[in-house]
C-alpha positions in Angstrom: 31.8 197.5 65.9 28.5 197.4 68.4 25.6 199.3 68.6 23.0 198.0 71.5 25.2 197.5 74.6 23.8 195.9 78.1 26.1 196.9 81.2 25.4 194.4 83.7 26.0 196.1 87.0 25.9 195.0 90.6 26.6 198.9 92.2 29.9 197.5 93.4 32.3 196.4 90.8 32.7 200.0 89.4 30.4 199.6 85.9 27.9 202.0 87.4 30.4 204.4 87.1 29.1 204.1 83.2 26.2 205.8 83.5 28.2 209.6 84.1 29.6 209.2 80.4 27.6 208.2 78.3 28.5 210.9 75.9 31.9 209.0 75.6 30.3 205.6 74.7 28.1 207.0 72.5 31.5 207.8 70.6 32.2 204.4 70.5 29.7 203.9 68.4 27.0 202.7 70.9 23.2 203.7 69.7 21.7 202.0 72.5 22.2 201.3 76.4 21.1 199.5 78.6 22.1 199.3 82.4 20.9 196.4 84.2 21.2 195.6 87.9 19.6 192.8 90.3 18.4 192.9 93.0 17.7 189.3 95.0 14.3 188.6 96.0 13.8 188.6 100.1 13.8 185.2 101.2 11.7 186.0 104.5 8.8 183.9 104.6 7.1 180.8 102.4 7.3 183.0 99.8 10.4 184.5 98.2 9.0 188.2 97.1 10.4 191.8 95.3 12.4 193.8 97.4 10.8 197.1 96.6 13.0 199.5 98.5 16.3 197.9 97.5 14.8 198.1 93.9 14.0 202.2 94.6 17.8 202.3 95.9 19.5 201.2 92.8 16.9 202.4 90.1 17.6 206.3 92.1 21.2 205.4 91.9 22.1 204.3 88.4 19.3 207.8 87.7 21.8 209.9 89.2 24.3 209.4 86.9 22.3 209.5 83.8 22.8 213.3 82.8 23.9 214.8 79.6 22.4 211.9 77.4 23.3 212.6 73.7 21.1 213.0 70.9 20.7 209.9 68.6 21.6 207.7 71.7 18.7 206.2 73.5 19.7 205.0 77.5 17.2 202.3 79.6 17.7 201.7 82.6 16.3 198.1 83.8 16.4 197.5 87.9 14.7 194.0 88.4 14.5 191.3 91.3 15.5 187.8 90.2 18.3 185.4 89.4 21.0 187.4 87.9 21.8 184.8 85.1 18.3 184.9 84.0 17.6 188.4 83.9 21.2 189.1 82.1 19.7 186.1 79.1 16.2 187.6 78.9 17.2 191.2 78.9 19.4 191.1 76.1 17.0 189.0 74.5 14.1 191.8 74.8 16.7 194.2 74.3 18.4 192.6 70.8 21.6 193.8 72.7 24.8 192.8 70.3 27.4 193.3 72.9 27.4 192.6 77.1 29.6 194.1 79.7 30.6 192.7 82.4 32.8 192.8 85.8 35.1 189.6 85.7 36.2 189.5 89.2 39.5 187.3 90.3 38.2 184.2 91.2 40.5 180.4 90.4 39.2 177.4 88.9 38.1 175.7 92.2 35.9 178.4 94.0 34.3 179.0 90.2 33.7 174.8 90.4 32.1 174.6 93.6 30.7 177.8 94.4 29.3 179.0 90.7 29.9 182.4 89.2 27.4 184.4 87.1 29.5 185.3 84.8 30.9 182.2 83.4 27.4 181.0 83.2 26.6 183.9 80.7 29.8 182.3 78.8 28.9 178.8 78.4 25.1 180.0 77.6 24.9 183.3 75.9 25.8 183.7 71.5 26.1 187.0 71.9 29.6 188.5 72.6 30.9 189.6 75.5 32.9 192.5 77.2 34.8 191.7 80.2 36.6 194.5 82.1 38.4 194.1 85.8 36.1 195.4 88.6 39.4 196.2 90.3 40.2 198.5 87.6 37.0 200.3 86.5 36.5 201.1 90.3 40.4 203.4 90.4 40.1 205.2 87.1 39.8 208.8 86.9 37.4 210.5 85.4 39.4 211.9 82.6 40.7 208.2 82.1 37.6 206.5 82.3 36.1 208.8 79.2 39.1 207.8 77.5 38.5 204.1 77.7 34.8 204.5 76.7 36.3 206.0 73.6 38.4 203.9 73.0 37.2 200.5 73.5 38.2 198.3 69.9 40.4 201.5 68.9 43.3 198.4 69.5 42.5 194.8 69.5 45.1 191.7 70.4 43.9 189.0 68.1 45.6 185.7 69.3 45.5 183.4 66.6 46.7 179.3 66.2 44.6 178.5 62.8 42.2 176.7 64.8 38.4 177.0 63.6 37.9 179.2 66.7 40.5 181.4 65.5 39.6 181.5 61.7 35.8 182.5 63.2 37.8 185.4 65.4 39.2 187.1 62.2 36.1 186.7 60.5 33.8 188.7 63.2 36.9 191.3 63.1 36.6 191.7 59.5 32.8 191.8 59.5 32.0 194.0 61.9 35.4 196.6 60.8 33.9 196.9 57.2 30.3 197.4 58.5 31.9 200.8 61.0 30.6 204.2 59.9 33.8 205.7 61.5 37.2 204.4 62.2 37.2 203.0 65.9 38.8 200.3 65.3 41.8 201.1 64.0 44.3 198.8 64.5 45.1 194.6 65.5 48.2 193.1 66.4 48.0 189.0 65.7 50.0 186.9 68.0 50.7 182.8 67.4 52.4 181.3 70.3 53.8 178.2 69.9 53.7 175.9 73.4 56.7 174.9 74.0 55.4 173.3 77.3 55.0 169.6 75.5 58.0 167.4 73.9 61.0 170.2 74.6 63.5 167.9 72.8 61.0 168.8 69.2 62.9 171.7 66.6 60.6 174.5 67.6 61.7 176.2 64.0 59.3 174.5 61.9 56.4 175.6 63.6 57.5 178.9 64.2 58.0 179.5 60.4 54.3 178.0 59.6 52.8 180.3 62.0 54.6 183.0 60.2 53.3 182.0 57.4 50.0 181.6 57.9 49.8 185.4 59.9 51.1 186.9 57.1 48.2 185.5 55.5 45.6 186.8 58.0 47.3 190.6 57.7 46.5 190.0 54.0 42.8 189.7 54.3 42.4 192.1 56.9 44.4 194.7 54.4 41.7 196.1 52.9 40.0 197.2 55.8 42.9 200.1 56.2 43.9 198.7 59.6 47.1 198.6 61.0 47.9 195.2 61.5 51.3 194.0 63.3 52.0 189.9 63.3 54.2 188.4 66.0 54.7 184.8 67.0 56.3 183.7 70.6 57.8 180.6 71.7 56.1 179.7 75.3 52.8 179.0 78.0 50.0 180.7 75.7 48.2 182.5 78.0 51.8 184.2 79.7 52.8 184.6 76.5 49.8 186.9 74.9 49.5 188.7 78.2 53.1 189.9 78.0 52.6 190.5 74.4 49.7 192.8 75.0 51.9 195.0 77.4 53.8 196.5 75.3 51.2 197.9 72.2 48.6 199.8 72.9 46.4 197.6 73.2 42.5 197.9 74.1 40.9 194.7 74.4 42.4 191.3 74.1 39.7 189.7 71.7 39.1 185.9 71.8 36.8 183.0 70.8 35.9 179.8 72.3 32.9 177.1 71.1 30.5 177.3 74.0 29.5 174.2 73.8 33.2 173.3 75.6 32.5 174.3 79.0 35.1 177.0 80.6 34.4 175.3 83.9 36.2 171.7 83.1 39.3 171.3 85.7 40.4 168.3 83.9 40.7 170.2 80.6 42.9 173.2 80.3 41.5 176.1 78.3 43.4 179.2 77.2 40.5 181.2 77.3 38.9 180.4 80.8 43.2 181.1 82.2 43.0 184.1 80.0 39.7 186.0 82.0 40.9 185.0 84.9 44.6 186.0 84.6 44.5 189.5 81.9 43.9 192.9 83.8 43.5 194.0 79.7 39.6 193.4 79.2 38.9 190.9 77.3 36.0 190.7 74.4 34.5 187.3 73.9 33.1 185.9 70.9 31.6 182.7 70.9 31.6 180.2 67.9 28.5 179.9 66.6 27.8 177.9 62.9 
């Protein structure tokens, strides 16, 4: 599905461990992998300057894991001083990456609003898909578990679908990338439509459920030529919580979502399915910005 990966690590989020698993990532279809670590400038003195000592320490730590790189895989290492947001966007552009991998820590909306979040800013500004993972999980996987995770990043995707422009764009992206894969890396999709029951509980929900089932059947037919195993499901309840519950039963690798980057992920006054899913899901979240 993807070929050029940029892994952004602060060396405490567990993503630095992936340097030991380049053969496993190559099995997922990647041809080029870049590891990026950003070192803050030294603040002593009137002019901020690069911290050469910390840059060298970080480079040495990452290089120690880059062994047994398989043939056909290009691996690059970038350790630079500067603002993480600026460096991530710059390196992504220079390397022509088609996927970013970030650690997404547990933060609430208020802390993001007050203190900011590099990950949240990336989601607002990037036009490149982003795979977010929980540092708490990556840090605790055994080597065997992490090897399997790297090999099956995109094997089984859950696709929340509600008939909106963003949902249709998500399906387009999945269809295009699945059609391009040389080996069957993406093997199955689970389409789930959540009928929100939070508003106007007195309104019968059965017509909405039937309409959702009908539209999901149409989408399933669109995916049929790709030789994917496709399951569909309609659930009633809170969208984020029901998607998370639905993901616990199948053997889901990641939850794929689409969001219009023009709509801020940090607006506290406007509920955001994507924003809340990032905060609450322990599954990796594959995010596609809606680009037209």
